[in-house]
N, C-alpha and C positions, 0 to 999 in steps of 0.2 A: 504493500500500500504506500509506504513512504517513497518508494522508487517512482511510483506513478505520479505522486504529488510533485516530486522533484522535476520530473520531465515536464509536467504541466507548467510549473513555475518557469522553467527555462524557456519553453515555447512562448509563454506570455511576455517574458523579458525580451525575447528575440523580435517580437512584433515592433516595427518602427513606430516611434511616437508620432511621426508625421501622419500616418493613417488615422490615428486616434484624433488628432487635431482636425483633420479633414472631416471626420465623422461629426464632431461637435459643430464644426462650421456649417455643415449641411443642416443641422437641426436649427441653427439660428436663422438660416435663410427663410 
């Protein structure tokens, strides 16, 4: 279980912040 959580965490951190900023920008439009 811990291994799965670690992998999920790594994937989440790998996601570029730019995509998250773009998502919030679309919400404001």
